[in-house]
N, C-alpha and C positions, 0 to 999 in steps of 0.2 A: 504494500500500500504506500502510495506517495504522500509524503507529509506536505500538505498544501501551504502551511504556514512557513515552512523552511524554504519552499520554492518562492513564495512571495518575498521573504526576507532577502534572498539572494538576488531577486529581480530589483528590489529597491536599492540594494547595495551596488549593483551594476549601474543604476541610474545615478546614484550619488558619486560613484567614481568617474563617470562621464563629466559631471558638473565640476568635480575637483580638477580634472585634467584641463578643462576650459579655463578655470580660475588660475591654474598654474601657468598656462600659456600667457594669460594677461599679466601676471606678476613678473614673468620673465621679460615680457615686452616693455614693461615700465621700469625694469631694472631694480626690482625690490628683492635683492638676493636673500635677505634674512627671512622674509615672509615666504619666498618660494622654497627655501630650504625646509622650513617647518611644514609647508603643505606637502612637499615631496615625501617627507618622513611620514606624514599622516596617510598619504596614499599607499605607501609601502606597508604600513601597519594594517590598514584596512584590507589590503590584498594578502596579508600574511606572507609577504615577500621573503624568500630565503636570503640570508646574508650572502652577498656576492664576494667571491675572492677574485682578485685581479692578477692573473698570471703575468709574470714579467715578460713573457714572449709575445704578448698580444699588444694591441694598440690602445689600451685603456687610458694611457696618459694623454691621448689626443681627443678623448671624448668631450672634454669641457670646451673644446674649440668648435664643436659641431653646432649647427643651428638647433634650436630647441626641439623642433618636431623630429628631426633625425635622431637626436639624443634620446627622446622618449621612445621612439620606435625601437631603437637598439636595446634599450634597457627592458622594455616590456617584452620583447622577444627573447633576449638572451637571459635575463634575470628571472622572468616570470613564466616563460614558456608559452606566451600567447601566440596564436597564429596570426598571420597577416590580416585575415578577415576580422578576427577579434580586435586587433589593434586599430584597424580602420574604423570599426564601429565605435570603439572607445574614444578615439581622437576625432571622430566625425570627418574622416578623410575618404577620398576616393582611391581605389586601387587601380593602378595603371598596369597593363600587361607588358608594355614595351620597355625593355631594358632597364637602365638605372634611373629613369626619370620619375618613376612612381614609387609608391610605398613598398612594392614587392622588391625593388632594388635596394632598399635601405637595410632591411634585416638580413 
Protein backbone atom coordinates (compact mmCIF):
# COMPACT_ATOMS: atom_id res chain seq x y z
CA UNK A 1 0.00 0.00 0.00
CA UNK A 2 1.28 3.43 -0.95
CA UNK A 3 1.56 5.98 1.83
CA UNK A 4 -0.21 8.99 0.29
CA UNK A 5 0.98 11.39 3.00
CA UNK A 6 4.60 10.47 2.23
CA UNK A 7 4.04 11.00 -1.51
CA UNK A 8 2.45 14.38 -0.82
CA UNK A 9 5.34 15.37 1.47
CA UNK A 10 7.91 14.43 -1.20
CA UNK A 11 5.99 16.37 -3.86
CA UNK A 12 5.89 19.44 -1.63
CA UNK A 13 9.59 19.06 -0.86
CA UNK A 14 10.34 18.96 -4.62
CA UNK A 15 8.34 22.17 -5.13
CA UNK A 16 10.19 23.84 -2.25
CA UNK A 17 13.55 22.80 -3.71
CA UNK A 18 12.60 24.31 -7.08
CA UNK A 19 11.79 27.63 -5.38
CA UNK A 20 15.00 27.46 -3.36
CA UNK A 21 17.01 26.96 -6.57
CA UNK A 22 15.36 30.04 -8.10
CA UNK A 23 16.13 32.06 -4.98
CA UNK A 24 19.73 30.81 -5.06
CA UNK A 25 20.12 31.96 -8.67
CA UNK A 26 18.86 35.42 -7.69
CA UNK A 27 21.24 35.66 -4.73
CA UNK A 28 24.16 34.66 -6.95
CA UNK A 29 23.11 37.27 -9.52
CA UNK A 30 23.00 40.06 -6.92
CA UNK A 31 26.31 38.83 -5.49
CA UNK A 32 25.14 38.10 -1.94
CA UNK A 33 27.70 35.38 -1.24
CA UNK A 34 26.87 34.99 2.46
CA UNK A 35 23.17 34.44 1.80
CA UNK A 36 23.73 32.16 -1.18
CA UNK A 37 26.13 30.05 0.88
CA UNK A 38 23.51 29.53 3.61
CA UNK A 39 20.79 28.79 1.06
CA UNK A 40 23.06 26.28 -0.69
CA UNK A 41 23.61 24.55 2.65
CA UNK A 42 19.84 24.49 3.22
CA UNK A 43 19.26 22.93 -0.20
CA UNK A 44 21.89 20.28 0.50
CA UNK A 45 20.33 19.54 3.89
CA UNK A 46 16.85 19.28 2.42
CA UNK A 47 18.13 16.89 -0.25
CA UNK A 48 20.12 14.91 2.31
CA UNK A 49 23.14 15.40 0.04
CA UNK A 50 26.08 13.17 0.72
CA UNK A 51 29.26 14.99 1.68
CA UNK A 52 31.35 15.23 -1.44
CA UNK A 53 35.03 14.48 -1.54
CA UNK A 54 37.06 16.33 -4.10
CA UNK A 55 39.67 14.05 -5.71
CA UNK A 56 42.90 15.84 -6.48
CA UNK A 57 43.00 14.49 -10.02
CA UNK A 58 39.76 16.17 -11.02
CA UNK A 59 38.83 19.71 -11.94
CA UNK A 60 37.06 20.76 -8.72
CA UNK A 61 39.36 23.72 -8.13
CA UNK A 62 37.90 25.30 -11.30
CA UNK A 63 34.24 24.84 -10.34
CA UNK A 64 34.00 28.21 -8.59
CA UNK A 65 34.84 29.90 -11.89
CA UNK A 66 31.88 28.32 -13.71
CA UNK A 67 28.64 30.22 -14.35
CA UNK A 68 26.06 29.56 -11.64
CA UNK A 69 23.78 27.35 -13.74
CA UNK A 70 26.67 25.20 -14.94
CA UNK A 71 27.93 24.86 -11.38
CA UNK A 72 24.48 23.77 -10.12
CA UNK A 73 24.03 21.23 -12.91
CA UNK A 74 27.43 19.74 -12.18
CA UNK A 75 26.81 19.45 -8.45
CA UNK A 76 23.24 18.17 -8.75
CA UNK A 77 24.41 15.50 -11.17
CA UNK A 78 27.74 14.50 -9.60
CA UNK A 79 26.89 15.01 -5.92
CA UNK A 80 23.22 14.04 -5.83
CA UNK A 81 22.97 11.72 -8.80
CA UNK A 82 20.09 13.57 -10.42
CA UNK A 83 19.42 12.81 -14.06
CA UNK A 84 19.55 15.54 -16.69
CA UNK A 85 15.74 15.47 -16.87
CA UNK A 86 15.46 15.87 -13.07
CA UNK A 87 17.94 18.75 -13.09
CA UNK A 88 16.12 20.47 -15.95
CA UNK A 89 12.84 20.27 -14.03
CA UNK A 90 14.47 21.53 -10.81
CA UNK A 91 16.21 24.43 -12.49
CA UNK A 92 13.38 25.14 -14.96
CA UNK A 93 15.71 24.67 -17.93
CA UNK A 94 15.29 23.26 -21.40
CA UNK A 95 17.30 20.25 -22.48
CA UNK A 96 19.09 20.64 -25.80
CA UNK A 97 20.07 17.51 -27.68
CA UNK A 98 22.85 19.09 -29.70
CA UNK A 99 26.39 18.94 -28.39
CA UNK A 100 27.74 21.03 -25.57
CA UNK A 101 25.27 23.90 -25.99
CA UNK A 102 22.55 22.50 -23.77
CA UNK A 103 22.06 21.08 -20.33
CA UNK A 104 22.96 17.60 -21.54
CA UNK A 105 26.47 18.83 -22.38
CA UNK A 106 27.09 20.25 -18.89
CA UNK A 107 26.87 17.18 -16.68
